[in-house]
C-alpha positions in Angstrom: -7.7 13.3 63.8 -5.8 14.7 60.8 -2.2 14.8 62.9 -3.1 11.2 63.9 -3.7 10.1 60.4 -0.5 12.0 59.1 1.7 10.5 61.8 0.4 6.9 61.0 1.0 7.5 57.1 4.5 8.8 58.0 5.1 5.7 60.1 4.0 3.5 57.2 6.4 5.4 54.9 4.0 7.6 53.1 5.7 10.9 51.7 3.1 13.1 51.3 -0.8 13.6 51.2 -3.5 15.6 49.4 -6.3 17.3 51.1 -9.7 17.9 49.2 -11.8 20.8 50.4 -9.8 21.6 53.5 -8.8 23.9 55.0 -12.0 26.1 54.3 -11.3 28.9 56.8 -8.1 30.7 57.6 -8.3 29.5 61.1 -8.3 25.9 59.9 -5.3 26.9 57.8 -3.5 28.2 60.7 -4.2 25.0 62.6 -3.1 22.9 59.7 0.4 24.7 59.6 0.8 23.9 63.3 0.4 20.3 62.5 2.2 19.7 59.4 4.3 21.6 56.8 2.2 22.4 53.7 4.4 22.6 50.6 1.6 23.5 48.1 -1.9 24.4 47.7 -3.6 24.0 44.3 -6.7 26.0 43.7 -8.6 24.3 41.0 -10.6 26.9 39.2 -13.5 26.3 37.1 -15.7 28.9 35.2 -18.8 29.4 37.0 -21.0 28.8 34.1 -19.3 25.2 33.7 -19.5 24.5 37.7 -23.0 25.5 37.7 -23.9 23.2 34.8 -22.0 20.5 36.2 -23.8 20.8 39.7 -27.1 20.8 38.0 -26.1 17.7 35.9 -25.3 15.5 38.9 -27.1 12.3 39.2 -27.2 9.5 41.7 -28.3 5.9 41.1 -31.1 5.1 43.4 -30.3 1.6 43.5 -26.4 1.4 44.0 -25.5 4.9 45.0 -23.3 5.5 42.0 -22.5 9.1 41.0 -22.8 10.4 37.3 -23.2 13.5 35.3 -25.4 13.9 32.5 -24.2 17.7 31.7 -22.1 18.1 28.6 -20.2 21.4 28.8 -19.2 22.8 25.5 -18.4 26.5 25.7 -17.0 28.1 22.7 -13.9 30.5 22.8 -14.8 34.4 22.8 -13.4 37.6 23.9 -9.9 36.0 24.3 -11.1 33.2 26.6 -10.5 29.8 25.7 -13.2 27.4 24.9 -14.0 24.3 27.2 -15.3 20.9 26.7 -16.3 18.5 29.4 -18.0 15.2 28.4 -20.5 13.7 30.4 -20.0 10.9 32.7 -22.9 8.7 31.8 -24.0 5.7 34.0 -23.6 2.1 32.9 -27.0 0.7 31.3 -28.2 -0.9 34.5 -28.3 2.6 36.2 -29.6 4.7 33.4 -33.3 4.3 34.4 -32.7 4.6 38.0 -30.9 8.0 38.3 -32.1 10.8 40.5 -31.4 14.4 41.3 -30.3 15.4 44.7 -33.1 17.8 46.0 -30.6 20.7 46.7 -29.3 20.6 43.3 -31.3 23.5 42.1 -29.8 26.6 40.3 -31.0 28.7 43.3 -29.2 26.5 46.0 -26.1 25.9 43.9 -25.7 29.5 43.3 -26.1 30.2 47.0 -23.6 27.3 47.8 -21.1 29.2 45.4 -21.4 32.5 46.9 -20.7 31.0 50.4 -17.8 29.1 49.1 -16.3 32.2 47.4 -16.7 34.3 50.6 -15.2 31.6 52.7 -12.5 30.5 50.2 -11.0 33.9 49.1 -9.2 34.6 52.4 -7.8 31.1 52.5 -6.5 31.8 49.0 -5.0 34.9 50.0 -3.4 33.2 53.2 -1.5 30.7 51.1 -0.8 33.2 48.4 0.8 35.5 50.9 3.0 32.5 51.9 4.1 31.7 48.2 2.3 28.3 48.4 -0.9 28.8 46.3 -0.9 27.5 42.6 -3.9 28.8 40.7 -4.8 26.3 38.0 -7.7 27.0 35.6 -9.4 23.8 34.5 -9.2 23.7 30.8 -11.8 21.1 30.5 -12.5 17.6 31.9 -10.0 15.0 33.2 -8.8 13.9 29.9 -7.9 17.7 29.1 -6.9 18.8 32.7 -4.7 15.9 33.9 -1.8 16.3 31.6 -1.7 20.2 32.1 -2.0 19.8 35.9 1.1 17.4 35.8 2.8 19.8 33.6 2.3 22.8 36.0 3.5 20.6 38.8 6.7 19.7 36.9 5.6 16.1 37.0 5.5 13.7 34.3 2.6 11.3 33.3 4.4 8.1 34.5 3.9 4.8 32.7 2.3 3.1 35.9 -0.6 5.7 35.6 -0.9 5.9 39.4 -4.5 6.7 40.2 -5.4 10.6 41.0 -8.4 9.5 43.1 -7.8 8.8 46.7 
């Protein structure tokens, strides 16, 4: 499926692509390398305490299905580590009273998902690191704080047309 999609995009003149959450295993990374050339893999890193709080703050509107986050992350700088601020992503007024929490967004389940992710991801990070294709990027905060710094790390400038980062 992926190779067909990449071929179709290339035929339409697309010059690149972003994959989110893939590959998740070294075998998938090896298969991906057989399908296309990978220039760069960006590992977006977030402090576990912030990630846990954001996962536990996820909410879904039971009516429209919109995704929101009620967590406000405000971690003070200490022991040489920078502080971090991530504002909540509140719902519009019509959704505020209809928010629900996913049943699997409990601290125990989220911590287990993080352990599994770490165990599966570390070898993939090493795979791309050994090929000189891994960029580790520590998220300094939410999108307003992180986006300009990520563009800088990628040697890109924030263009006037503000192309969407979401795909």
